[in-house]
Structure formats: structure tokens, C-alpha cells
LODREN-917690 format. One record per residue: residue in three letters; x, y, z of N, C-alpha, C in turn; residue number from 0. Coordinates in steps of 0.001 Angstrom, whole numbers, plus 500000, padded with zeros to 6 digits. Layout:
<sites>
 res   n_c1   n_c2   n_c3  ca_c1  ca_c2  ca_c3   c_c1   c_c2   c_c3   n
 ALA      X      Y      Z      X      Y      Z      X      Y      Z NUM
...
</sites>
This chain:
<sites>
 res   n_c1   n_c2   n_c3  ca_c1  ca_c2  ca_c3   c_c1   c_c2   c_c3   n
 MET 186016 806699 082610 186090 807465 081355 184855 807164 080498   0
 ASN 184242 808215 079962 183036 808062 079136 183396 807634 077712   1
 GLU 182447 806916 077080 182679 806410 075731 181557 806854 074794   2
 LEU 181941 807237 073589 180978 807581 072536 181282 806693 071332   3
 VAL 180252 806015 070819 180431 805160 069642 179585 805711 068503   4
 ILE 180244 805985 067373 179540 806518 066192 179719 805522 065048   5
 GLU 178608 805155 064418 178655 804215 063303 178286 804936 062006   6
 LEU 179139 804808 061000 178862 805404 059688 178090 804394 058845   7
 THR 176866 804758 058454 176016 803813 057724 175731 804237 056292   8
 GLU 175593 805538 056043 175182 805997 054716 176307 806630 053902   9
 ILE 177495 806715 054469 178647 807252 053731 179816 806288 053851  10
 SER 180728 806353 052886 181874 805444 052854 182884 805806 053935  11
 PRO 183137 804909 054884 184130 805201 055935 185509 805492 055351  12
 ARG 185901 804734 054305 187234 804914 053722 187406 806335 053174  13
 GLU 186384 806820 052449 186468 808174 051887 186352 809236 052970  14
 PHE 185503 808978 053950 185307 809953 055024 186552 810057 055905  15
 PHE 187161 808920 056226 188348 808929 057086 189562 809504 056371  16
 GLY 189587 809408 055020 190700 809925 054244 191823 808922 054082  17
 HIS 192756 809260 053199 193902 808392 052935 194715 808201 054210  18
 ARG 194921 806957 054584 195648 806623 055815 195060 807318 057044  19
 ASN 193743 807441 057031 193013 808055 058167 193455 809491 058464  20
 GLU 193834 810238 057400 194350 811601 057621 193299 812521 058240  21
 ASN 192027 812297 057916 190978 813150 058498 190782 812840 059986  22
 ILE 190957 811579 060356 190874 811209 061774 192032 811839 062545  23
 GLU 193206 811869 061913 194361 812505 062564 194110 813992 062801  24
 LEU 193400 814643 061861 193044 816058 062048 192080 816223 063218  25
 LEU 191125 815307 063315 190184 815357 064446 190942 815242 065771  26
 LYS 191925 814384 065798 192724 814220 067025 193456 815514 067374  27
 LYS 193893 816211 066330 194600 817483 066551 193682 818515 067195  28
 TYR 192405 818549 066745 191472 819552 067271 190824 819124 068586  29
 PHE 190895 817826 068893 190361 817332 070172 191451 816542 070895  30
 PRO 192515 817228 071329 193672 816534 071917 193365 815824 073238  31
 LYS 192301 816230 073917 191970 815632 075221 191128 814365 075086  32
 LEU 190740 814042 073838 189945 812838 073609 190798 811750 072973  33
 LYS 190474 810511 073292 191109 809381 072619 190159 808928 071517  34
 ILE 190612 808976 070260 189753 808682 069106 190308 807461 068374  35
 VAL 189464 806446 068236 189879 805209 067563 188895 804904 066441  36
 ALA 189411 804749 065208 188561 804442 064052 188861 803029 063559  37
 ARG 187815 802199 063523 187959 800832 063015 186724 800464 062218  38
 GLY 186953 799958 060986 185815 799582 060141 184961 800787 059837  39
 ASN 183661 800678 060165 182760 801817 059948 182382 802486 061266  40
 LYS 183166 802241 062304 182860 802806 063625 183993 803680 064134  41
 ILE 183595 804696 064895 184558 805536 065605 184213 805464 067090  42
 LYS 185197 805129 067894 185013 805130 069343 185824 806285 069924  43
 VAL 185159 807057 070766 185800 808234 071347 185669 808152 072864  44
 TYR 186784 808400 073573 186802 808309 075031 187233 809652 075612  45
 GLY 186546 810052 076711 186940 811296 077355 185844 811893 078213  46
 ASP 186016 813165 078533 185063 813900 079362 183706 814005 078655  47
 GLU 182619 813887 079402 181271 813861 078820 180950 815139 078037  48
 GLU 181310 816278 078576 181033 817545 077895 181798 817649 076574  49
 MET 183045 817188 076587 183865 817218 075382 183337 816234 074341  50
 LEU 182821 815096 074808 182239 814110 073903 180998 814670 073204  51
 GLU 180199 815429 073933 179000 816058 073348 179391 817040 072245  52
 GLU 180451 817813 072494 180927 818765 071493 181466 818018 070269  53
 PHE 182201 816941 070514 182729 816129 069407 181587 815557 068570  54
 ASP 180576 815041 069233 179420 814449 068547 178735 815490 067654  55
 ARG 178590 816712 068181 177933 817790 067432 178759 818165 066199  56
 ARG 180059 818326 066375 180928 818701 065258 181010 817563 064229  57
 PHE 181012 816321 064729 181091 815178 063816 179848 815112 062927  58
 ASP 178692 815432 063510 177449 815490 062718 177566 816523 061607  59
 MET 178164 817692 061929 178366 818740 060918 179243 818222 059781  60
 LEU 180302 817478 060148 181218 816963 059136 180544 815927 058233  61
 THR 179744 815041 058822 179073 814026 058003 178031 814660 057087  62
 GLU 177345 815689 057578 176373 816404 056736 177079 817080 055565  63
 ARG 178222 817670 055836 178968 818349 054776 179524 817338 053768  64
 PHE 179986 816197 054273 180507 815159 053377 179383 814633 052478  65
 ALA 178204 814420 053062 177072 813919 052284 176664 814921 051203  66
 LYS 176818 816208 051513 176406 817260 050576 177407 817433 049437  67
 TYR 178713 817420 049752 179738 817718 048746 180538 816488 048300  68
 ASN 180308 815360 048972 180976 814100 048653 182497 814202 048751  69
 LYS 182965 815077 049614 184401 815157 049870 184645 815841 051204  70
 LEU 185841 815645 051721 186226 816258 052986 187728 816466 052911  71
 ASP 188173 817701 053162 189609 817947 053152 189992 818785 054361  72
 GLU 191271 819094 054463 191782 819809 055637 191098 821158 055830  73
 ASN 190895 821895 054731 190264 823211 054835 188825 823106 055338  74
 MET 188079 822146 054784 186691 821954 055212 186619 821604 056694  75
 ILE 187471 820652 057094 187454 820201 058495 187762 821366 059429  76
 GLU 188768 822151 059064 189127 823294 059917 187979 824285 060038  77
 ARG 187314 824573 058900 186221 825542 058943 185073 825048 059825  78
 VAL 184750 823765 059701 183650 823213 060495 184006 823185 061978  79
 LEU 185235 822793 062301 185620 822623 063699 185909 823942 064410  80
 THR 186176 824998 063650 186492 826277 064294 185371 827308 064183  81
 SER 184295 826965 063453 183175 827901 063307 182232 827780 064502  82
 SER 181612 828882 064840 180709 828872 065998 179320 828349 065652  83
 SER 178992 828310 064343 177675 827833 063933 177726 827331 062495  84
 GLU 176690 826586 062100 176604 826101 060725 176514 827265 059751  85
 GLU 175802 828316 060144 175642 829482 059269 176988 830118 058972  86
 GLU 177891 830085 059964 179197 830725 059789 180043 830000 058743  87
 TYR 180006 828657 058732 180839 827968 057744 180108 827674 056447  88
 GLU 178785 827705 056454 178035 827453 055223 177680 828738 054484  89
 GLY 177477 829845 055224 177019 831081 054583 175546 830982 054226  90
 SER 175042 831937 053444 173625 831921 053068 173370 830838 052031  91
 SER 172131 830398 051927 171794 829299 051023 172014 829685 049559  92
 THR 171702 830923 049198 171827 831330 047794 173284 831497 047388  93
 SER 174119 832009 048280 175511 832250 047917 176299 830953 047787  94
 GLY 175757 829852 048314 176423 828562 048191 176045 827820 046920  95
 ASP 175136 828389 046125 174701 827755 044892 175836 827743 043868  96
 VAL 175693 826873 042863 176672 826820 041770 176642 828139 041014  97
 LEU 177815 828745 040843 177905 830006 040109 177956 829746 038612  98
 VAL 178794 828785 038227 179007 828489 036809 179204 826979 036634  99
 HIS 178614 826443 035576 178941 825084 035155 180133 825211 034206 100
 GLY 181309 824879 034722 182530 825122 033969 182837 824062 032936 101
 VAL 184057 824105 032429 184517 823171 031403 184554 821752 031986 102
 SER 184178 820765 031162 184147 819347 031550 183201 819091 032727 103
 GLY 182127 819875 032784 181102 819656 033802 181498 820097 035194 104
 ARG 182573 820841 035288 183043 821299 036599 182039 822267 037227 105
 LEU 181674 822004 038489 180745 822886 039202 181559 823894 039995 106
 ILE 181382 825168 039665 182162 826213 040322 181255 827000 041253 107
 LYS 181621 826981 042537 180815 827667 043547 181734 828251 044615 108
 ALA 181204 829172 045386 181954 829711 046518 182106 828595 047548 109
 GLN 183328 828402 048047 183588 827256 048919 183728 827614 050388 110
 THR 183966 828873 050696 184186 829245 052097 183189 830324 052512 111
 VAL 183147 830575 053804 182223 831578 054344 182435 832939 053703 112
 ASN 183697 833376 053658 183960 834723 053148 183810 834813 051635 113
 GLN 184056 833703 050937 183773 833698 049500 182265 833857 049279 114
 ARG 181472 833234 050132 180010 833383 050015 179575 834813 050348 115
 LYS 180269 835415 051312 179983 836820 051625 180298 837700 050414 116
 MET 181360 837319 049700 181744 838032 048486 180635 837948 047443 117
 VAL 180098 836741 047282 179004 836522 046319 177796 837355 046711 118
 ASP 177416 837297 047983 176263 838077 048469 176475 839570 048249 119
 ALA 177709 840024 048555 178026 841454 048420 177887 841906 046974 120
 CYS 178357 841077 046035 178283 841435 044612 176843 841423 044100 121
 MET 176005 840609 044711 174594 840579 044316 173865 841843 044783 122
 LYS 174322 842389 045914 173610 843516 046528 174216 844878 046195 123
 ASN 175490 844894 045777 176193 846162 045556 176824 846201 044174 124
 ASP 176995 847412 043648 177631 847575 042334 179147 847701 042429 125
 MET 179657 847952 043639 181110 848018 043813 181493 847274 045086 126
 VAL 182412 846306 044927 182839 845479 046058 184359 845381 046065 127
 PHE 184938 845490 047261 186363 845244 047464 186505 843890 048160 128
 ALA 187304 842996 047605 187584 841699 048231 189061 841687 048620 129
 ILE 189319 841698 049909 190677 841879 050430 191114 840619 051166 130
 GLY 192320 840127 050859 192802 838951 051564 194088 838416 050974 131
 PRO 194728 837478 051668 196019 836945 051219 195901 836026 050018 132
 ALA 197043 835614 049506 197097 834723 048338 196366 833421 048616 133
 GLY 195719 832908 047583 195102 831591 047690 193719 831551 048296 134
 THR 193131 832710 048562 191808 832729 049205 190666 832751 048197 135
 GLY 190980 832670 046910 189937 832556 045888 189280 833860 045490 136
 LYS 189934 834987 045781 189345 836293 045460 189119 836434 043957 137
 THR 190195 836232 043192 190120 836407 041740 189233 835345 041108 138
 TYR 189409 834104 041515 188675 832985 040918 187171 833147 041135 139
 THR 186787 833475 042358 185363 833682 042659 184832 834881 041888 140
 GLY 185652 835931 041779 185249 837124 041031 185016 836831 039566 141
 VAL 185928 836063 038955 185770 835710 037538 184518 834850 037352 142
 ALA 184258 833943 038296 183042 833110 038219 181787 833981 038266 143
 LEU 181789 834999 039109 180648 835926 039186 180470 836687 037880 144
 ALA 181601 837072 037279 181552 837807 036011 180994 836923 034897 145
 VAL 181464 835677 034831 180983 834744 033798 179499 834453 033995 146
 LYS 179098 834300 035248 177675 834078 035561 176832 835252 035069 147
 ALA 177281 836473 035340 176543 837676 034918 176447 837749 033396 148
 LEU 177526 837356 032700 177521 837367 031233 176551 836318 030684 149
 LYS 176612 835121 031227 175748 834032 030758 174274 834350 030987 150
 GLU 173988 835045 032085 172600 835384 032412 172175 836712 031786 151
 LYS 173050 837259 030920 172781 838492 030172 172516 839704 031076 152
 GLN 173108 839662 032270 173018 840831 033153 173978 841916 032678 153
 VAL 175044 841502 032001 176013 842435 031406 176325 841950 029989 154
 ARG 176912 842833 029188 177250 842465 027807 178707 842069 027648 155
 ARG 179534 842399 028629 180956 842096 028484 181626 841972 029848 156
 ILE 182750 841315 029834 183590 841165 031020 184904 841893 030740 157
 ILE 185316 842717 031691 186592 843422 031545 187457 843093 032760 158
 LEU 188610 842493 032487 189530 842090 033554 190827 842873 033393 159
 THR 191282 843468 034481 192465 844314 034379 193341 844186 035619 160
 ARG 194623 844439 035423 195592 844444 036530 196630 845522 036251 161
 PRO 197208 846103 037298 198345 847002 037071 199575 846175 036718 162
 ALA 200320 846591 035714 201519 845857 035290 202702 846287 036144 163
 VAL 202744 845764 037361 203836 846082 038292 204605 844802 038558 164
 GLU 205931 844869 038421 206759 843684 038568 206974 843345 040036 165
 ALA 206869 842041 040355 207178 841565 041706 208685 841307 041783 166
 GLY 209450 842381 041854 210893 842253 041942 211561 841933 040622 167
 GLU 210832 842073 039512 211405 841791 038202 211287 843041 037337 168
 ASN 211998 843028 036209 211996 844193 035343 211299 843858 034031 169
 LEU 210169 844519 033790 209365 844270 032584 210160 844534 031309 170
 GLY 211026 845495 031353 211770 845886 030170 212689 844805 029629 171
 PHE 213111 843883 030510 214031 842838 030074 213323 841586 029567 172
 LEU 211992 841544 029657 211257 840399 029136 211243 840459 027613 173
 PRO 211350 839301 026934 211366 839302 025465 209986 839556 024880 174
 GLY 209935 839945 023588 208663 840044 022875 208114 841453 022775 175
 ASP 206963 841548 022058 206294 842845 021909 205490 843169 023168 176
 LEU 204749 844279 023144 204039 844732 024339 203056 843682 024853 177
 LYS 202287 843065 023919 201302 842061 024338 201998 840871 024996 178
 GLU 203091 840419 024390 203813 839267 024933 204423 839592 026295 179
 LYS 204828 840849 026476 205385 841254 027765 204299 841317 028851 180
 LEU 203099 841739 028442 202028 841936 029416 201243 840669 029726 181
 ASP 201198 839723 028785 200403 838511 028979 200717 837744 030266 182
 PRO 202002 837627 030664 202272 836921 031919 201561 837541 033126 183
 TYR 201383 838858 033105 200686 839525 034210 199196 839181 034219 184
 MET 198660 838887 033039 197236 838586 032898 196939 837088 033045 185
 GLN 197991 836271 033154 197830 834820 033114 196831 834269 034142 186
 PRO 196845 834723 035403 195860 834194 036368 194412 834421 035914 187
 LEU 194180 835514 035189 192838 835809 034701 192472 834860 033554 188
 TYR 193426 834621 032654 193209 833647 031575 192942 832259 032162 189
 ASP 193720 831882 033172 193587 830552 033775 192191 830341 034348 190
 ALA 191689 831348 035050 190347 831240 035636 189290 831125 034544 191
 LEU 189414 831938 033510 188442 831912 032411 188434 830564 031697 192
 ARG 189611 829969 031548 189699 828676 030835 188991 827563 031599 193
 ASP 188869 827706 032909 188125 826719 033708 186619 826852 033501 194
 MET 186188 828030 033050 184758 828341 033051 184127 828470 031669 195
 ILE 184961 828763 030663 184448 828943 029291 185254 828049 028358 196
 PRO 184609 827213 027539 185347 826368 026584 186286 827192 025720 197
 HIS 187425 826598 025361 188513 827321 024681 188043 828093 023440 198
 GLU 187339 827419 022535 186925 828072 021280 186007 829258 021545 199
 LYS 185078 829057 022490 184142 830139 022821 184879 831307 023464 200
 LEU 185834 831004 024328 186616 832055 024986 187405 832860 023958 201
 MET 188037 832167 023003 188800 832858 021961 187891 833778 021133 202
 LYS 186671 833299 020870 185707 834112 020118 185304 835342 020931 203
 PHE 185069 835145 022231 184711 836260 023117 185826 837299 023173 204
 ILE 187072 836827 023234 188211 837751 023292 188337 838500 021961 205
 GLU 188112 837782 020867 188224 838375 019531 187180 839459 019292 206
 ASP 185930 839210 019744 184869 840196 019475 184700 841218 020604 207
 GLY 185550 841133 021638 185526 842136 022699 184534 841855 023816 208
 THR 183869 840703 023773 182951 840347 024863 183735 840140 026154 209
 VAL 184923 839557 026020 185849 839430 027145 187100 840232 026814 210
 GLN 187427 841172 027692 188611 842011 027473 189551 841859 028668 211
 ILE 190809 841557 028361 191829 841430 029404 192957 842391 029056 212
 ALA 193178 843366 029919 194146 844411 029568 194749 845024 030825 213
 PRO 195970 845562 030704 196575 846253 031846 195785 847516 032195 214
 LEU 195892 847920 033431 195108 849039 033952 195299 850322 033148 215
 ALA 196490 850562 032646 196768 851790 031889 195845 851929 030682 216
 PHE 195368 850787 030148 194509 850817 028965 193078 851237 029288 217
 MET 192768 851400 030571 191409 851803 030980 191213 853313 030902 218
 ARG 192300 854052 030846 192211 855518 030876 191352 856046 029729 219
 GLY 190455 856973 030040 189636 857621 029026 188385 856851 028635 220
 ARG 188208 855642 029179 187052 854825 028809 185905 854993 029802 221
 THR 184677 854771 029330 183523 854665 030213 183026 853230 030097 222
 LEU 182986 852513 031211 182694 851081 031188 181232 850834 031518 223
 ASP 180405 850741 030470 178968 850479 030606 178677 848992 030428 224
 ASN 177544 848549 031012 177042 847185 030778 178146 846135 030887 225
 ALA 178950 846261 031924 180112 845384 032056 180316 844939 033500 226
 PHE 180880 843738 033636 181368 843273 034932 182878 843473 034872 227
 VAL 183376 844377 035702 184776 844791 035628 185511 844354 036898 228
 ILE 186623 843654 036702 187428 843211 037847 188805 843857 037769 229
 LEU 189182 844547 038839 190549 845048 038976 191264 844109 039941 230
 ASP 192181 843315 039414 192923 842340 040209 194248 842946 040673 231
 GLU 194790 842437 041774 196055 842949 042332 195980 844460 042576 232
 ALA 194854 844902 043112 194607 846338 043268 195570 847008 044244 233
 GLN 196257 846209 045071 197222 846805 046011 198379 847471 045283 234
 ASN 198570 847115 044008 199694 847686 043238 199285 848892 042390 235
 THR 198132 849468 042696 197745 850728 042042 198266 851903 042851 236
 THR 198533 852987 042153 198869 854239 042830 197565 855003 043109 237
 HIS 197672 856108 043803 196512 856981 044065 195836 857364 042754 238
 ALA 196629 857835 041786 196071 858311 040515 195407 857179 039731 239
 GLN 196041 856003 039723 195479 854864 038992 194152 854409 039602 240
 MET 194107 854347 040928 192874 853908 041587 191738 854893 041324 241
 LYS 192017 856176 041452 190979 857185 041197 190518 857106 039745 242
 MET 191468 856931 038820 191117 856806 037406 190201 855610 037188 243
 PHE 190554 854476 037785 189762 853260 037580 188349 853413 038149 244
 LEU 188249 853882 039373 186941 853992 040029 185998 854921 039270 245
 THR 186554 855913 038610 185713 856881 037884 185416 856441 036443 246
 ARG 185818 855218 036078 185452 854663 034752 184051 854047 034784 247
 MET 183463 853926 035955 182215 853168 036115 181067 853816 035353 248
 GLY 180458 853042 034446 179332 853534 033664 178016 852921 034119 249
 LYS 176989 853057 033304 175663 852539 033642 175668 851009 033576 250
 ASN 174862 850416 034460 174712 848955 034524 176075 848263 034577 251
 ALA 176925 848728 035472 178256 848137 035624 178425 847589 037036 252
 LYS 179180 846509 037129 179585 845942 038412 181095 846048 038498 253
 PHE 181601 846593 039576 183045 846707 039778 183453 845844 040970 254
 LEU 184426 844958 040756 184993 844162 041833 186492 844412 041863 255
 LEU 186999 844808 043016 188428 845073 043170 188984 844068 044166 256
 THR 190026 843334 043752 190630 842343 044636 192071 842723 044919 257
 GLY 192539 842393 046098 193922 842730 046420 194356 842227 047779 258
 ASP 195659 842233 047976 196278 841818 049231 197219 842927 049697 259
 PRO 196791 843731 050663 197640 844831 051138 198988 844372 051687 260
 GLY 199134 843076 051936 200399 842543 052439 201380 842186 051337 261
 GLN 200981 842359 050068 201870 842021 048948 201972 843191 047968 262
 ILE 202429 844313 048454 202555 845508 047621 203918 845522 046937 263
 ASP 203921 845648 045600 205165 845645 044818 205529 847034 044295 264
 LEU 204877 848059 044818 205160 849425 044392 206504 849893 044946 265
 PRO 207121 850891 044301 208369 851441 044850 208145 851993 046259 266
 ARG 209182 852040 047025 209090 852602 048394 208586 854038 048355 267
 ARG 207869 854405 049375 207297 855739 049558 206119 856021 048615 268
 VAL 205725 855038 047772 204527 855201 046939 203355 854562 047678 269
 ILE 202340 855355 047975 201193 854866 048733 200320 853987 047846 270
 SER 199899 852854 048375 199016 851952 047628 197638 852588 047459 271
 GLY 197177 852636 046216 195844 853175 045940 194751 852367 046607 272
 LEU 194996 851067 046796 193999 850217 047458 193871 850577 048928 273
 LYS 195002 850684 049607 194957 851026 051038 194244 852356 051254 274
 GLU 194550 853309 050400 193934 854639 050502 192431 854557 050240 275
 ALA 192035 853806 049201 190617 853684 048841 189813 853035 049960 276
 LEU 190400 852032 050628 189692 851353 051715 189367 852309 052856 277
 LEU 190256 853258 053091 190012 854268 054137 188978 855295 053687 278
 ILE 189115 855754 052459 188251 856819 051942 186821 856340 051719 279
 LEU 186669 855100 051258 185358 854622 050796 184635 853699 051771 280
 LYS 185218 853469 052948 184661 852459 053849 183229 852749 054304 281
 ASN 182818 854020 054302 181466 854360 054756 180535 854804 053629 282
 VAL 180962 854592 052384 180144 855013 051243 179064 853972 050972 283
 LYS 177814 854401 050954 176694 853491 050705 176773 852950 049276 284
 GLY 176548 851644 049124 176615 851028 047803 177947 850367 047530 285
 ILE 178925 850589 048440 180238 849940 048333 180401 849022 049544 286
 GLU 180779 847788 049295 180997 846850 050402 182413 846308 050346 287
 ILE 182999 846140 051525 184356 845608 051640 184291 844256 052348 288
 ILE 184794 843210 051680 184817 841865 052245 186261 841480 052536 289
 HIS 186500 841006 053756 187847 840582 054140 187919 839062 054187 290
 LEU 188840 838492 053417 189094 837061 053459 190352 836823 054290 291
 ASP 190474 835615 054857 191625 835353 055722 192161 833938 055514 292
 ASP 193035 833514 056423 193702 832219 056294 192715 831065 056134 293
 LYS 191553 831166 056759 190573 830076 056698 190004 829893 055297 294
 ASP 190171 830905 054443 189622 830831 053083 190621 830276 052075 295
 VAL 191840 829978 052521 192856 829472 051604 192426 828115 051068 296
 ILE 192355 827992 049734 191903 826740 049128 192990 826135 048227 297
 ARG 194205 826615 048374 195333 825995 047674 195883 824874 048553 298
 HIS 197098 824461 048287 197754 823417 049079 197763 823824 050551 299
 GLY 197606 822848 051433 197561 823128 052869 198757 823902 053382 300
 LEU 199912 823752 052715 201112 824463 053164 200997 825967 052960 301
 VAL 200170 826407 051996 200018 827848 051738 199541 828554 052998 302
 LYS 198589 827933 053674 198045 828508 054909 199152 828659 055960 303
 LYS 200015 827635 056045 201102 827661 057030 202140 828718 056668 304
 VAL 202397 828869 055371 203343 829899 054902 202823 831287 055266 305
 ILE 201524 831538 054988 200914 832843 055299 201015 833127 056790 306
 SER 200711 832111 057600 200750 832270 059049 202161 832569 059535 307
 ALA 203155 831865 058976 204548 832070 059380 205027 833476 059042 308
 TYR 204708 833931 057828 205115 835280 057420 204411 836349 058242 309
 LYS 203150 836089 058591 202385 837061 059378 203053 837285 060726 310
 THR 203589 836197 061316 204267 836287 062610 205489 837183 062515 311
 ILE 206276 836992 061451 207488 837803 061257 207134 839273 060997 312
 GLU 206115 839489 060135 205736 840857 059770 205199 841633 060955 313
 HIS 204528 840947 061865 204005 841621 063058 205117 842006 064024 314
 GLN 206244 841292 063930 207374 841605 064813 208158 842810 064330 315
 ASN 208092 843070 063006 208877 844172 062417 208200 845515 062634 316
</sites>
């Protein structure tokens, strides 16, 4: 049996191996035919020579990524071990740059391949569709792009909108006035903004209209100039709503539409405006469609497993 010995010299073995060697356990999962033993600052690997060469190559990728980002988690490890090349998991050099210096010095950047594709697409096109399941960072990355454009004075305002469609709940029974009823639907957008803009400044932006957060119905009749506009949860638009929104686009505007065709909350027999738009607009020059998937999930590791489990059931139906 062949042996490979790797010594970690410039990075902390404890941090690299993870709590209770959880990262080593992940490596064992992806290389089941190898025997992997971690002790001190060394890793000894036993097995077939060809498999050892592949392990050595992937391990180098992981150490380079750890040195660059000073962290390693399940999502990162999976992306590195399942990608065919460094370019596939890193994306382009520019799209991996920091998008926004957020609150408390937080560095906000695209973290996955498809999020980087999203960034590249928004840089090159005025209208982008970002499609994918929950937790893939569609909205968060989009809001970061909008804040970046505002800070760099590429646009004068940010407009964030969603259709007010209940996920199995009834809006009419919620307490409060119209704003109080609608605010819960806008909460994910507020949450993202609070990570990127200090509270007082954000409140001032909302007050003077630099940042506008409103339900989709409020877009009717408007022309959206000099703005970065995000339509979130676009799968819950009807044909008429989607057409209305797309035709609001004014001069010097960026439109980003995010959605998950697998989570439609519209009444039965109502066609999703997003699904229809993806078919109608797929070959239109100047519009790009980016698909995110399970590998882009950056929430708790269980989210990825939940998505995968539901996908299996949905494919059977």
C-alpha cells in the first residue's frame, strides 16, 4: 500500500482540521478508498497511487483556499472536491473581489462559483435573472451589488420589491395598517441592507427615497431611471405583473430578478410570470440568466440536505 505524508507548516492544523477533525471526516467521505490519519501537523494517507495523487492535488487546493480566506467549512470543501478545476470553484478574479465593506468591517463578497457568475453577469448586462433554491445567496448577493453601485455613484437609488403573496397564509388576518402588514414580506431585504449600511444611514436613505422597499403593486405607472432595481421572489409574479415590472425599466437602470421556480405560492392554474419570462426572454441579447444550485447553499449544512430530499420526492410526482 502506498503512503502520502503531508505536513502543514504555514497554517494552523487545528483550524484547518476543524472542530473534532470535522474537515478530515469530510475528506474521508469524499475519498472512501483511502485511509486518512491526522496527527499533530501531519496527515498520512494510504491507498492506490493514482488516488493519492488526486488527493494531494485537491488537498493543495484546500490549503490555498484556507490561506486566502482563513476559514474552511463544509460548503467550501464540497465545492473544491467536486469541481473540475480551480476556475470552476473560484470564478473570475474580479467577481471574487469584495463587493461591499459592510457594518462592523464585514467583508461581503460572492462566495460560490454561481454567485460570481451572477456578479459578472450584472457587470456586463442591464437585466439579469438569478434562479435557484433557498439559501443560495441570490437576494443577498443582489443587494450587495445594488449597494456597491450606489456607493460608487453608478446609480442614484436602490429599489427593492417583492410580490406580496402569502406562503399558505392570509394577509388579511395580519394585524396593523398596510405598511405593517407588508413589512414582513420585505424583511429579507431589510436584513440584507442592515448588514451593508449602518442603521442611521440606512434610515436616512429610506427617508429621502435613496433606498425604496415596496411591494410590486407599487411599481405600476413608474419609470425607474438611474436605479438598481431588484425584484425578489419573482416566481410569485403573474404574467401581468412580470410584464408590468419589466417595462418599468428606464435609462441607466440595472434590473435583477431573483426567484425559485420550485417555491411558487400562486393559486393553482395561475402561471408563474417568472417561468414564462425565462422561456420568452432566454435568447434576448442584453439579458442573462444565471442558475444557482445546491452547491451554492451557504446557510446551515442541513438546508442542502433538505433541498436534495425534497427534490427527490418532487421528481417522483
